[in-house]
mmCIF file of the N, C-alpha and C atoms, coordinates in Angstrom:
data_MODEL
# 
_entry.id   MODEL 
# 
loop_
_atom_site.group_PDB 
_atom_site.id 
_atom_site.type_symbol 
_atom_site.label_atom_id 
_atom_site.label_alt_id 
_atom_site.label_comp_id 
_atom_site.label_asym_id 
_atom_site.label_entity_id 
_atom_site.label_seq_id 
_atom_site.pdbx_PDB_ins_code 
_atom_site.Cartn_x 
_atom_site.Cartn_y 
_atom_site.Cartn_z 
_atom_site.occupancy 
_atom_site.B_iso_or_equiv 
_atom_site.pdbx_formal_charge 
_atom_site.auth_seq_id 
_atom_site.auth_comp_id 
_atom_site.auth_asym_id 
_atom_site.auth_atom_id 
_atom_site.pdbx_PDB_model_num 
ATOM 1   N N  . MET A 1 1  ? 201.557 156.632 67.793  1.00 0.00 ? 1  MET A N  1 
ATOM 2   C CA . MET A 1 1  ? 201.438 157.419 68.999  1.00 0.00 ? 1  MET A CA 1 
ATOM 3   C C  . MET A 1 1  ? 200.331 156.819 69.870  1.00 0.00 ? 1  MET A C  1 
ATOM 4   N N  . VAL A 1 2  ? 200.648 156.645 71.113  1.00 0.00 ? 2  VAL A N  1 
ATOM 5   C CA . VAL A 1 2  ? 199.697 156.060 72.048  1.00 0.00 ? 2  VAL A CA 1 
ATOM 6   C C  . VAL A 1 2  ? 199.046 157.176 72.852  1.00 0.00 ? 2  VAL A C  1 
ATOM 7   N N  . LYS A 1 3  ? 197.736 157.151 72.869  1.00 0.00 ? 3  LYS A N  1 
ATOM 8   C CA . LYS A 1 3  ? 197.015 158.141 73.658  1.00 0.00 ? 3  LYS A CA 1 
ATOM 9   C C  . LYS A 1 3  ? 196.777 157.590 75.054  1.00 0.00 ? 3  LYS A C  1 
ATOM 10  N N  . ARG A 1 4  ? 196.955 158.432 75.995  1.00 0.00 ? 4  ARG A N  1 
ATOM 11  C CA . ARG A 1 4  ? 196.662 158.048 77.370  1.00 0.00 ? 4  ARG A CA 1 
ATOM 12  C C  . ARG A 1 4  ? 195.349 158.692 77.791  1.00 0.00 ? 4  ARG A C  1 
ATOM 13  N N  . PHE A 1 5  ? 194.527 157.877 78.344  1.00 0.00 ? 5  PHE A N  1 
ATOM 14  C CA . PHE A 1 5  ? 193.250 158.377 78.831  1.00 0.00 ? 5  PHE A CA 1 
ATOM 15  C C  . PHE A 1 5  ? 193.274 158.369 80.349  1.00 0.00 ? 5  PHE A C  1 
ATOM 16  N N  . LYS A 1 6  ? 192.920 159.470 80.904  1.00 0.00 ? 6  LYS A N  1 
ATOM 17  C CA . LYS A 1 6  ? 192.847 159.550 82.355  1.00 0.00 ? 6  LYS A CA 1 
ATOM 18  C C  . LYS A 1 6  ? 191.475 159.050 82.788  1.00 0.00 ? 6  LYS A C  1 
ATOM 19  N N  . LYS A 1 7  ? 191.504 158.147 83.725  1.00 0.00 ? 7  LYS A N  1 
ATOM 20  C CA . LYS A 1 7  ? 190.247 157.654 84.256  1.00 0.00 ? 7  LYS A CA 1 
ATOM 21  C C  . LYS A 1 7  ? 189.684 158.721 85.188  1.00 0.00 ? 7  LYS A C  1 
ATOM 22  N N  . LYS A 1 8  ? 188.483 159.119 84.907  1.00 0.00 ? 8  LYS A N  1 
ATOM 23  C CA . LYS A 1 8  ? 187.849 160.126 85.742  1.00 0.00 ? 8  LYS A CA 1 
ATOM 24  C C  . LYS A 1 8  ? 187.006 159.427 86.793  1.00 0.00 ? 8  LYS A C  1 
ATOM 25  N N  . TYR A 1 9  ? 187.251 159.798 88.007  1.00 0.00 ? 9  TYR A N  1 
ATOM 26  C CA . TYR A 1 9  ? 186.501 159.220 89.109  1.00 0.00 ? 9  TYR A CA 1 
ATOM 27  C C  . TYR A 1 9  ? 185.362 160.158 89.478  1.00 0.00 ? 9  TYR A C  1 
ATOM 28  N N  . ASN A 1 10 ? 184.233 159.571 89.734  1.00 0.00 ? 10 ASN A N  1 
ATOM 29  C CA . ASN A 1 10 ? 183.110 160.367 90.215  1.00 0.00 ? 10 ASN A CA 1 
ATOM 30  C C  . ASN A 1 10 ? 183.326 160.628 91.694  1.00 0.00 ? 10 ASN A C  1 
ATOM 31  N N  . LYS A 1 11 ? 183.670 161.837 92.001  1.00 0.00 ? 11 LYS A N  1 
ATOM 32  C CA . LYS A 1 11 ? 183.897 162.182 93.399  1.00 0.00 ? 11 LYS A CA 1 
ATOM 33  C C  . LYS A 1 11 ? 182.540 162.429 94.054  1.00 0.00 ? 11 LYS A C  1 
ATOM 34  N N  . ILE A 1 12 ? 182.334 161.752 95.156  1.00 0.00 ? 12 ILE A N  1 
ATOM 35  C CA . ILE A 1 12 ? 181.082 161.895 95.887  1.00 0.00 ? 12 ILE A CA 1 
ATOM 36  C C  . ILE A 1 12 ? 181.079 163.248 96.599  1.00 0.00 ? 12 ILE A C  1 
ATOM 37  N N  . GLN A 1 13 ? 180.017 163.998 96.394  1.00 0.00 ? 13 GLN A N  1 
ATOM 38  C CA . GLN A 1 13 ? 179.886 165.281 97.071  1.00 0.00 ? 13 GLN A CA 1 
ATOM 39  C C  . GLN A 1 13 ? 179.650 165.047 98.558  1.00 0.00 ? 13 GLN A C  1 
ATOM 40  N N  . PRO A 1 14 ? 180.260 165.847 99.414  1.00 0.00 ? 14 PRO A N  1 
ATOM 41  C CA . PRO A 1 14 ? 180.007 165.690 100.853 1.00 0.00 ? 14 PRO A CA 1 
ATOM 42  C C  . PRO A 1 14 ? 178.565 166.064 101.187 1.00 0.00 ? 14 PRO A C  1 
ATOM 43  N N  . LEU A 1 15 ? 178.060 165.490 102.251 1.00 0.00 ? 15 LEU A N  1 
ATOM 44  C CA . LEU A 1 15 ? 176.739 165.854 102.758 1.00 0.00 ? 15 LEU A CA 1 
ATOM 45  C C  . LEU A 1 15 ? 176.920 167.081 103.643 1.00 0.00 ? 15 LEU A C  1 
ATOM 46  N N  . ASP A 1 16 ? 176.345 168.201 103.233 1.00 0.00 ? 16 ASP A N  1 
ATOM 47  C CA . ASP A 1 16 ? 176.483 169.458 103.970 1.00 0.00 ? 16 ASP A CA 1 
ATOM 48  C C  . ASP A 1 16 ? 175.222 169.685 104.800 1.00 0.00 ? 16 ASP A C  1 
ATOM 49  N N  . LEU A 1 17 ? 175.375 169.716 106.107 1.00 0.00 ? 17 LEU A N  1 
ATOM 50  C CA . LEU A 1 17 ? 174.231 169.850 107.004 1.00 0.00 ? 17 LEU A CA 1 
ATOM 51  C C  . LEU A 1 17 ? 174.024 171.274 107.508 1.00 0.00 ? 17 LEU A C  1 
ATOM 52  N N  . HIS A 1 18 ? 174.726 172.241 106.932 1.00 0.00 ? 18 HIS A N  1 
ATOM 53  C CA . HIS A 1 18 ? 174.495 173.634 107.310 1.00 0.00 ? 18 HIS A CA 1 
ATOM 54  C C  . HIS A 1 18 ? 173.055 174.006 106.969 1.00 0.00 ? 18 HIS A C  1 
ATOM 55  N N  . GLY A 1 19 ? 172.355 174.574 107.921 1.00 0.00 ? 19 GLY A N  1 
ATOM 56  C CA . GLY A 1 19 ? 170.992 175.030 107.691 1.00 0.00 ? 19 GLY A CA 1 
ATOM 57  C C  . GLY A 1 19 ? 169.935 173.945 107.806 1.00 0.00 ? 19 GLY A C  1 
ATOM 58  N N  . VAL A 1 20 ? 170.337 172.714 108.119 1.00 0.00 ? 20 VAL A N  1 
ATOM 59  C CA . VAL A 1 20 ? 169.379 171.615 108.259 1.00 0.00 ? 20 VAL A CA 1 
ATOM 60  C C  . VAL A 1 20 ? 168.943 171.536 109.716 1.00 0.00 ? 20 VAL A C  1 
ATOM 61  N N  . LYS A 1 21 ? 167.650 171.351 109.942 1.00 0.00 ? 21 LYS A N  1 
ATOM 62  C CA . LYS A 1 21 ? 167.138 171.228 111.306 1.00 0.00 ? 21 LYS A CA 1 
ATOM 63  C C  . LYS A 1 21 ? 167.603 169.914 111.915 1.00 0.00 ? 21 LYS A C  1 
ATOM 64  N N  . HIS A 1 22 ? 167.869 169.935 113.210 1.00 0.00 ? 22 HIS A N  1 
ATOM 65  C CA . HIS A 1 22 ? 168.359 168.742 113.900 1.00 0.00 ? 22 HIS A CA 1 
ATOM 66  C C  . HIS A 1 22 ? 167.407 167.562 113.740 1.00 0.00 ? 22 HIS A C  1 
ATOM 67  N N  . ALA A 1 23 ? 166.120 167.820 113.679 1.00 0.00 ? 23 ALA A N  1 
ATOM 68  C CA . ALA A 1 23 ? 165.134 166.744 113.546 1.00 0.00 ? 23 ALA A CA 1 
ATOM 69  C C  . ALA A 1 23 ? 165.232 166.040 112.194 1.00 0.00 ? 23 ALA A C  1 
ATOM 70  N N  . ASP A 1 24 ? 165.728 166.739 111.181 1.00 0.00 ? 24 ASP A N  1 
ATOM 71  C CA . ASP A 1 24 ? 165.821 166.164 109.832 1.00 0.00 ? 24 ASP A CA 1 
ATOM 72  C C  . ASP A 1 24 ? 167.132 165.429 109.583 1.00 0.00 ? 24 ASP A C  1 
ATOM 73  N N  . VAL A 1 25 ? 168.091 165.589 110.471 1.00 0.00 ? 25 VAL A N  1 
ATOM 74  C CA . VAL A 1 25 ? 169.435 165.043 110.266 1.00 0.00 ? 25 VAL A CA 1 
ATOM 75  C C  . VAL A 1 25 ? 169.479 163.518 110.203 1.00 0.00 ? 25 VAL A C  1 
ATOM 76  N N  . PRO A 1 26 ? 168.832 162.786 111.121 1.00 0.00 ? 26 PRO A N  1 
ATOM 77  C CA . PRO A 1 26 ? 168.961 161.322 111.080 1.00 0.00 ? 26 PRO A CA 1 
ATOM 78  C C  . PRO A 1 26 ? 168.586 160.704 109.736 1.00 0.00 ? 26 PRO A C  1 
ATOM 79  N N  . GLN A 1 27 ? 167.484 161.132 109.153 1.00 0.00 ? 27 GLN A N  1 
ATOM 80  C CA . GLN A 1 27 ? 167.057 160.559 107.877 1.00 0.00 ? 27 GLN A CA 1 
ATOM 81  C C  . GLN A 1 27 ? 168.031 160.903 106.756 1.00 0.00 ? 27 GLN A C  1 
ATOM 82  N N  . LEU A 1 28 ? 168.504 162.137 106.722 1.00 0.00 ? 28 LEU A N  1 
ATOM 83  C CA . LEU A 1 28 ? 169.450 162.548 105.682 1.00 0.00 ? 28 LEU A CA 1 
ATOM 84  C C  . LEU A 1 28 ? 170.763 161.775 105.775 1.00 0.00 ? 28 LEU A C  1 
ATOM 85  N N  . VAL A 1 29 ? 171.272 161.623 106.995 1.00 0.00 ? 29 VAL A N  1 
ATOM 86  C CA . VAL A 1 29 ? 172.547 160.926 107.186 1.00 0.00 ? 29 VAL A CA 1 
ATOM 87  C C  . VAL A 1 29 ? 172.410 159.448 106.832 1.00 0.00 ? 29 VAL A C  1 
ATOM 88  N N  . GLU A 1 30 ? 171.330 158.806 107.275 1.00 0.00 ? 30 GLU A N  1 
ATOM 89  C CA . GLU A 1 30 ? 171.129 157.390 106.946 1.00 0.00 ? 30 GLU A CA 1 
ATOM 90  C C  . GLU A 1 30 ? 171.025 157.185 105.441 1.00 0.00 ? 30 GLU A C  1 
ATOM 91  N N  . ASP A 1 31 ? 170.253 158.024 104.772 1.00 0.00 ? 31 ASP A N  1 
ATOM 92  C CA . ASP A 1 31 ? 170.120 157.908 103.315 1.00 0.00 ? 31 ASP A CA 1 
ATOM 93  C C  . ASP A 1 31 ? 171.475 158.060 102.632 1.00 0.00 ? 31 ASP A C  1 
ATOM 94  N N  . TYR A 1 32 ? 172.256 159.036 103.066 1.00 0.00 ? 32 TYR A N  1 
ATOM 95  C CA . TYR A 1 32 ? 173.574 159.293 102.488 1.00 0.00 ? 32 TYR A CA 1 
ATOM 96  C C  . TYR A 1 32 ? 174.517 158.121 102.725 1.00 0.00 ? 32 TYR A C  1 
ATOM 97  N N  . LEU A 1 33 ? 174.533 157.599 103.954 1.00 0.00 ? 33 LEU A N  1 
ATOM 98  C CA . LEU A 1 33 ? 175.426 156.483 104.283 1.00 0.00 ? 33 LEU A CA 1 
ATOM 99  C C  . LEU A 1 33 ? 175.116 155.245 103.451 1.00 0.00 ? 33 LEU A C  1 
ATOM 100 N N  . PHE A 1 34 ? 173.852 154.906 103.336 1.00 0.00 ? 34 PHE A N  1 
ATOM 101 C CA . PHE A 1 34 ? 173.503 153.678 102.628 1.00 0.00 ? 34 PHE A CA 1 
ATOM 102 C C  . PHE A 1 34 ? 173.581 153.837 101.113 1.00 0.00 ? 34 PHE A C  1 
ATOM 103 N N  . LYS A 1 35 ? 173.373 155.043 100.623 1.00 0.00 ? 35 LYS A N  1 
ATOM 104 C CA . LYS A 1 35 ? 173.489 155.269 99.180  1.00 0.00 ? 35 LYS A CA 1 
ATOM 105 C C  . LYS A 1 35 ? 174.938 155.153 98.718  1.00 0.00 ? 35 LYS A C  1 
ATOM 106 N N  . TYR A 1 36 ? 175.875 155.650 99.533  1.00 0.00 ? 36 TYR A N  1 
ATOM 107 C CA . TYR A 1 36 ? 177.276 155.711 99.123  1.00 0.00 ? 36 TYR A CA 1 
ATOM 108 C C  . TYR A 1 36 ? 178.202 154.837 99.971  1.00 0.00 ? 36 TYR A C  1 
ATOM 109 N N  . GLN A 1 37 ? 177.675 153.839 100.657 1.00 0.00 ? 37 GLN A N  1 
ATOM 110 C CA . GLN A 1 37 ? 178.506 153.050 101.573 1.00 0.00 ? 37 GLN A CA 1 
ATOM 111 C C  . GLN A 1 37 ? 179.659 152.334 100.881 1.00 0.00 ? 37 GLN A C  1 
ATOM 112 N N  . GLU A 1 38 ? 179.549 152.056 99.602  1.00 0.00 ? 38 GLU A N  1 
ATOM 113 C CA . GLU A 1 38 ? 180.635 151.400 98.866  1.00 0.00 ? 38 GLU A CA 1 
ATOM 114 C C  . GLU A 1 38 ? 181.702 152.388 98.402  1.00 0.00 ? 38 GLU A C  1 
ATOM 115 N N  . GLU A 1 39 ? 181.459 153.673 98.603  1.00 0.00 ? 39 GLU A N  1 
ATOM 116 C CA . GLU A 1 39 ? 182.361 154.720 98.110  1.00 0.00 ? 39 GLU A CA 1 
ATOM 117 C C  . GLU A 1 39 ? 183.187 155.362 99.222  1.00 0.00 ? 39 GLU A C  1 
ATOM 118 N N  . CYS A 1 40 ? 183.286 154.733 100.382 1.00 0.00 ? 40 CYS A N  1 
ATOM 119 C CA . CYS A 1 40 ? 184.008 155.309 101.523 1.00 0.00 ? 40 CYS A CA 1 
ATOM 120 C C  . CYS A 1 40 ? 185.452 155.614 101.149 1.00 0.00 ? 40 CYS A C  1 
ATOM 121 N N  . PRO A 1 41 ? 186.033 156.639 101.712 1.00 0.00 ? 41 PRO A N  1 
ATOM 122 C CA . PRO A 1 41 ? 185.537 157.465 102.802 1.00 0.00 ? 41 PRO A CA 1 
ATOM 123 C C  . PRO A 1 41 ? 184.554 158.532 102.319 1.00 0.00 ? 41 PRO A C  1 
ATOM 124 N N  . LEU A 1 42 ? 183.618 158.856 103.179 1.00 0.00 ? 42 LEU A N  1 
ATOM 125 C CA . LEU A 1 42 ? 182.615 159.878 102.910 1.00 0.00 ? 42 LEU A CA 1 
ATOM 126 C C  . LEU A 1 42 ? 182.853 161.052 103.855 1.00 0.00 ? 42 LEU A C  1 
ATOM 127 N N  . LYS A 1 43 ? 182.356 162.207 103.468 1.00 0.00 ? 43 LYS A N  1 
ATOM 128 C CA . LYS A 1 43 ? 182.541 163.398 104.296 1.00 0.00 ? 43 LYS A CA 1 
ATOM 129 C C  . LYS A 1 43 ? 181.176 164.009 104.596 1.00 0.00 ? 43 LYS A C  1 
ATOM 130 N N  . ILE A 1 44 ? 180.932 164.244 105.878 1.00 0.00 ? 44 ILE A N  1 
ATOM 131 C CA . ILE A 1 44 ? 179.699 164.895 106.314 1.00 0.00 ? 44 ILE A CA 1 
ATOM 132 C C  . ILE A 1 44 ? 180.090 166.196 107.003 1.00 0.00 ? 44 ILE A C  1 
ATOM 133 N N  . ILE A 1 45 ? 179.641 167.305 106.445 1.00 0.00 ? 45 ILE A N  1 
ATOM 134 C CA . ILE A 1 45 ? 179.964 168.624 106.995 1.00 0.00 ? 45 ILE A CA 1 
ATOM 135 C C  . ILE A 1 45 ? 178.899 168.987 108.024 1.00 0.00 ? 45 ILE A C  1 
ATOM 136 N N  . THR A 1 46 ? 179.340 169.133 109.267 1.00 0.00 ? 46 THR A N  1 
ATOM 137 C CA . THR A 1 46 ? 178.413 169.402 110.366 1.00 0.00 ? 46 THR A CA 1 
ATOM 138 C C  . THR A 1 46 ? 178.478 170.837 110.857 1.00 0.00 ? 46 THR A C  1 
ATOM 139 N N  . GLY A 1 47 ? 179.528 171.545 110.545 1.00 0.00 ? 47 GLY A N  1 
ATOM 140 C CA . GLY A 1 47 ? 179.763 172.830 111.183 1.00 0.00 ? 47 GLY A CA 1 
ATOM 141 C C  . GLY A 1 47 ? 180.291 172.576 112.582 1.00 0.00 ? 47 GLY A C  1 
ATOM 142 N N  . ASN A 1 48 ? 180.309 173.584 113.409 1.00 0.00 ? 48 ASN A N  1 
ATOM 143 C CA . ASN A 1 48 ? 180.886 173.445 114.748 1.00 0.00 ? 48 ASN A CA 1 
ATOM 144 C C  . ASN A 1 48 ? 179.859 173.148 115.835 1.00 0.00 ? 48 ASN A C  1 
ATOM 145 N N  . SER A 1 49 ? 178.633 172.842 115.458 1.00 0.00 ? 49 SER A N  1 
ATOM 146 C CA . SER A 1 49 ? 177.592 172.533 116.429 1.00 0.00 ? 49 SER A CA 1 
ATOM 147 C C  . SER A 1 49 ? 177.857 171.178 117.080 1.00 0.00 ? 49 SER A C  1 
ATOM 148 N N  . ASN A 1 50 ? 178.088 171.192 118.390 1.00 0.00 ? 50 ASN A N  1 
ATOM 149 C CA . ASN A 1 50 ? 178.327 169.936 119.102 1.00 0.00 ? 50 ASN A CA 1 
ATOM 150 C C  . ASN A 1 50 ? 177.106 169.029 119.063 1.00 0.00 ? 50 ASN A C  1 
ATOM 151 N N  . ARG A 1 51 ? 175.933 169.623 119.120 1.00 0.00 ? 51 ARG A N  1 
ATOM 152 C CA . ARG A 1 51 ? 174.706 168.813 119.062 1.00 0.00 ? 51 ARG A CA 1 
ATOM 153 C C  . ARG A 1 51 ? 174.578 168.113 117.708 1.00 0.00 ? 51 ARG A C  1 
ATOM 154 N N  . MET A 1 52 ? 174.855 168.833 116.629 1.00 0.00 ? 52 MET A N  1 
ATOM 155 C CA . MET A 1 52 ? 174.782 168.252 115.286 1.00 0.00 ? 52 MET A CA 1 
ATOM 156 C C  . MET A 1 52 ? 175.796 167.120 115.146 1.00 0.00 ? 52 MET A C  1 
ATOM 157 N N  . LYS A 1 53 ? 177.013 167.353 115.624 1.00 0.00 ? 53 LYS A N  1 
ATOM 158 C CA . LYS A 1 53 ? 178.045 166.315 115.558 1.00 0.00 ? 53 LYS A CA 1 
ATOM 159 C C  . LYS A 1 53 ? 177.621 165.069 116.319 1.00 0.00 ? 53 LYS A C  1 
ATOM 160 N N  . GLN A 1 54 ? 177.052 165.259 117.505 1.00 0.00 ? 54 GLN A N  1 
ATOM 161 C CA . GLN A 1 54 ? 176.654 164.117 118.323 1.00 0.00 ? 54 GLN A CA 1 
ATOM 162 C C  . GLN A 1 54 ? 175.534 163.323 117.656 1.00 0.00 ? 54 GLN A C  1 
ATOM 163 N N  . ILE A 1 55 ? 174.592 163.993 117.035 1.00 0.00 ? 55 ILE A N  1 
ATOM 164 C CA . ILE A 1 55 ? 173.519 163.301 116.309 1.00 0.00 ? 55 ILE A CA 1 
ATOM 165 C C  . ILE A 1 55 ? 174.116 162.453 115.196 1.00 0.00 ? 55 ILE A C  1 
ATOM 166 N N  . VAL A 1 56 ? 175.017 163.045 114.410 1.00 0.00 ? 56 VAL A N  1 
ATOM 167 C CA . VAL A 1 56 ? 175.631 162.334 113.283 1.00 0.00 ? 56 VAL A CA 1 
ATOM 168 C C  . VAL A 1 56 ? 176.472 161.158 113.781 1.00 0.00 ? 56 VAL A C  1 
ATOM 169 N N  . ILE A 1 57 ? 177.271 161.364 114.810 1.00 0.00 ? 57 ILE A N  1 
ATOM 170 C CA . ILE A 1 57 ? 178.121 160.297 115.345 1.00 0.00 ? 57 ILE A CA 1 
ATOM 171 C C  . ILE A 1 57 ? 177.277 159.139 115.869 1.00 0.00 ? 57 ILE A C  1 
ATOM 172 N N  . ASN A 1 58 ? 176.173 159.439 116.546 1.00 0.00 ? 58 ASN A N  1 
ATOM 173 C CA . ASN A 1 58 ? 175.300 158.377 117.050 1.00 0.00 ? 58 ASN A CA 1 
ATOM 174 C C  . ASN A 1 58 ? 174.723 157.535 115.911 1.00 0.00 ? 58 ASN A C  1 
ATOM 175 N N  . ILE A 1 59 ? 174.353 158.177 114.819 1.00 0.00 ? 59 ILE A N  1 
ATOM 176 C CA . ILE A 1 59 ? 173.820 157.446 113.665 1.00 0.00 ? 59 ILE A CA 1 
ATOM 177 C C  . ILE A 1 59 ? 174.909 156.586 113.038 1.00 0.00 ? 59 ILE A C  1 
ATOM 178 N N  . ILE A 1 60 ? 176.092 157.157 112.879 1.00 0.00 ? 60 ILE A N  1 
ATOM 179 C CA . ILE A 1 60 ? 177.214 156.415 112.290 1.00 0.00 ? 60 ILE A CA 1 
ATOM 180 C C  . ILE A 1 60 ? 177.540 155.184 113.136 1.00 0.00 ? 60 ILE A C  1 
ATOM 181 N N  . LYS A 1 61 ? 177.612 155.370 114.450 1.00 0.00 ? 61 LYS A N  1 
ATOM 182 C CA . LYS A 1 61 ? 177.918 154.252 115.350 1.00 0.00 ? 61 LYS A CA 1 
ATOM 183 C C  . LYS A 1 61 ? 176.822 153.188 115.319 1.00 0.00 ? 61 LYS A C  1 
ATOM 184 N N  . SER A 1 62 ? 175.566 153.618 115.284 1.00 0.00 ? 62 SER A N  1 
ATOM 185 C CA . SER A 1 62 ? 174.460 152.660 115.332 1.00 0.00 ? 62 SER A CA 1 
ATOM 186 C C  . SER A 1 62 ? 174.429 151.744 114.111 1.00 0.00 ? 62 SER A C  1 
ATOM 187 N N  . HIS A 1 63 ? 175.026 152.188 113.010 1.00 0.00 ? 63 HIS A N  1 
ATOM 188 C CA . HIS A 1 63 ? 175.061 151.376 111.792 1.00 0.00 ? 63 HIS A CA 1 
ATOM 189 C C  . HIS A 1 63 ? 176.409 150.694 111.590 1.00 0.00 ? 63 HIS A C  1 
ATOM 190 N N  . GLY A 1 64 ? 177.301 150.801 112.571 1.00 0.00 ? 64 GLY A N  1 
ATOM 191 C CA . GLY A 1 64 ? 178.553 150.060 112.543 1.00 0.00 ? 64 GLY A CA 1 
ATOM 192 C C  . GLY A 1 64 ? 179.653 150.642 111.673 1.00 0.00 ? 64 GLY A C  1 
ATOM 193 N N  . PHE A 1 65 ? 179.558 151.921 111.332 1.00 0.00 ? 65 PHE A N  1 
ATOM 194 C CA . PHE A 1 65 ? 180.602 152.573 110.552 1.00 0.00 ? 65 PHE A CA 1 
ATOM 195 C C  . PHE A 1 65 ? 181.673 153.130 111.488 1.00 0.00 ? 65 PHE A C  1 
ATOM 196 N N  . ASN A 1 66 ? 182.890 153.226 111.002 1.00 0.00 ? 66 ASN A N  1 
ATOM 197 C CA . ASN A 1 66 ? 183.972 153.904 111.718 1.00 0.00 ? 66 ASN A CA 1 
ATOM 198 C C  . ASN A 1 66 ? 184.051 155.335 111.212 1.00 0.00 ? 66 ASN A C  1 
ATOM 199 N N  . TYR A 1 67 ? 184.590 156.232 112.025 1.00 0.00 ? 67 TYR A N  1 
ATOM 200 C CA . TYR A 1 67 ? 184.619 157.640 111.638 1.00 0.00 ? 67 TYR A CA 1 
ATOM 201 C C  . TYR A 1 67 ? 185.804 158.356 112.264 1.00 0.00 ? 67 TYR A C  1 
ATOM 202 N N  . LEU A 1 68 ? 186.116 159.512 111.710 1.00 0.00 ? 68 LEU A N  1 
ATOM 203 C CA . LEU A 1 68 ? 187.081 160.452 112.284 1.00 0.00 ? 68 LEU A CA 1 
ATOM 204 C C  . LEU A 1 68 ? 186.382 161.796 112.416 1.00 0.00 ? 68 LEU A C  1 
ATOM 205 N N  . ASP A 1 69 ? 186.597 162.456 113.532 1.00 0.00 ? 69 ASP A N  1 
ATOM 206 C CA . ASP A 1 69 ? 185.946 163.736 113.797 1.00 0.00 ? 69 ASP A CA 1 
ATOM 207 C C  . ASP A 1 69 ? 186.865 164.879 113.395 1.00 0.00 ? 69 ASP A C  1 
ATOM 208 N N  . GLY A 1 70 ? 186.777 165.314 112.140 1.00 0.00 ? 70 GLY A N  1 
ATOM 209 C CA . GLY A 1 70 ? 187.543 166.449 111.654 1.00 0.00 ? 70 GLY A CA 1 
ATOM 210 C C  . GLY A 1 70 ? 189.041 166.257 111.712 1.00 0.00 ? 70 GLY A C  1 
ATOM 211 N N  . ASP A 1 71 ? 189.759 167.363 111.692 1.00 0.00 ? 71 ASP A N  1 
ATOM 212 C CA . ASP A 1 71 ? 191.208 167.331 111.834 1.00 0.00 ? 71 ASP A CA 1 
ATOM 213 C C  . ASP A 1 71 ? 191.634 168.497 112.730 1.00 0.00 ? 71 ASP A C  1 
ATOM 214 N N  . PHE A 1 72 ? 192.924 168.679 112.867 1.00 0.00 ? 72 PHE A N  1 
ATOM 215 C CA . PHE A 1 72 ? 193.447 169.691 113.784 1.00 0.00 ? 72 PHE A CA 1 
ATOM 216 C C  . PHE A 1 72 ? 192.993 171.103 113.414 1.00 0.00 ? 72 PHE A C  1 
ATOM 217 N N  . TYR A 1 73 ? 192.908 171.394 112.142 1.00 0.00 ? 73 TYR A N  1 
ATOM 218 C CA . TYR A 1 73 ? 192.592 172.745 111.682 1.00 0.00 ? 73 TYR A CA 1 
ATOM 219 C C  . TYR A 1 73 ? 191.112 172.966 111.427 1.00 0.00 ? 73 TYR A C  1 
ATOM 220 N N  . ASN A 1 74 ? 190.376 171.903 111.144 1.00 0.00 ? 74 ASN A N  1 
ATOM 221 C CA . ASN A 1 74 ? 188.959 172.032 110.809 1.00 0.00 ? 74 ASN A CA 1 
ATOM 222 C C  . ASN A 1 74 ? 188.184 170.934 111.522 1.00 0.00 ? 74 ASN A C  1 
ATOM 223 N N  . ARG A 1 75 ? 187.468 171.289 112.561 1.00 0.00 ? 75 ARG A N  1 
ATOM 224 C CA . ARG A 1 75 ? 186.708 170.314 113.342 1.00 0.00 ? 75 ARG A CA 1 
ATOM 225 C C  . ARG A 1 75 ? 185.253 170.242 112.878 1.00 0.00 ? 75 ARG A C  1 
ATOM 226 N N  . GLY A 1 76 ? 184.907 170.911 111.805 1.00 0.00 ? 76 GLY A N  1 
ATOM 227 C CA . GLY A 1 76 ? 183.520 171.022 111.371 1.00 0.00 ? 76 GLY A CA 1 
ATOM 228 C C  . GLY A 1 76 ? 183.045 169.953 110.412 1.00 0.00 ? 76 GLY A C  1 
ATOM 229 N N  . TYR A 1 77 ? 183.711 168.806 110.378 1.00 0.00 ? 77 TYR A N  1 
ATOM 230 C CA . TYR A 1 77 ? 183.246 167.722 109.518 1.00 0.00 ? 77 TYR A CA 1 
ATOM 231 C C  . TYR A 1 77 ? 183.569 166.379 110.149 1.00 0.00 ? 77 TYR A C  1 
ATOM 232 N N  . ILE A 1 78 ? 182.924 165.348 109.630 1.00 0.00 ? 78 ILE A N  1 
ATOM 233 C CA . ILE A 1 78 ? 183.163 163.978 110.077 1.00 0.00 ? 78 ILE A CA 1 
ATOM 234 C C  . ILE A 1 78 ? 183.440 163.141 108.841 1.00 0.00 ? 78 ILE A C  1 
ATOM 235 N N  . SER A 1 79 ? 184.510 162.363 108.876 1.00 0.00 ? 79 SER A N  1 
ATOM 236 C CA . SER A 1 79 ? 184.831 161.432 107.790 1.00 0.00 ? 79 SER A CA 1 
ATOM 237 C C  . SER A 1 79 ? 184.338 160.048 108.177 1.00 0.00 ? 79 SER A C  1 
ATOM 238 N N  . VAL A 1 80 ? 183.531 159.444 107.311 1.00 0.00 ? 80 VAL A N  1 
ATOM 239 C CA . VAL A 1 80 ? 183.041 158.084 107.528 1.00 0.00 ? 80 VAL A CA 1 
ATOM 240 C C  . VAL A 1 80 ? 183.993 157.156 106.790 1.00 0.00 ? 80 VAL A C  1 
ATOM 241 N N  . LEU A 1 81 ? 184.610 156.229 107.521 1.00 0.00 ? 81 LEU A N  1 
ATOM 242 C CA . LEU A 1 81 ? 185.686 155.425 106.949 1.00 0.00 ? 81 LEU A CA 1 
ATOM 243 C C  . LEU A 1 81 ? 185.210 154.131 106.310 1.00 0.00 ? 81 LEU A C  1 
ATOM 244 N N  . ASN A 1 82 ? 184.324 153.416 106.932 1.00 0.00 ? 82 ASN A N  1 
ATOM 245 C CA . ASN A 1 82 ? 183.809 152.174 106.332 1.00 0.00 ? 82 ASN A CA 1 
ATOM 246 C C  . ASN A 1 82 ? 182.553 151.736 107.018 1.00 0.00 ? 82 ASN A C  1 
# 
């Protein structure tokens, strides 16, 4: 009898920015991006704050990553693609 082993993948937890001050966001996002850059796609939960989204998008762009801004049903997150 052959046993099959399922490979378990370590799923990267999304970075949740709920309750984080806008001033603290750049450092948190940069640390998260560089720590897990080989594990893309990554998910950053921003909530619906346009200011928070813009801060995160500016950081993502400045480091040359591509991103998607949420989906049709949930606009409160950003997916970092590579």
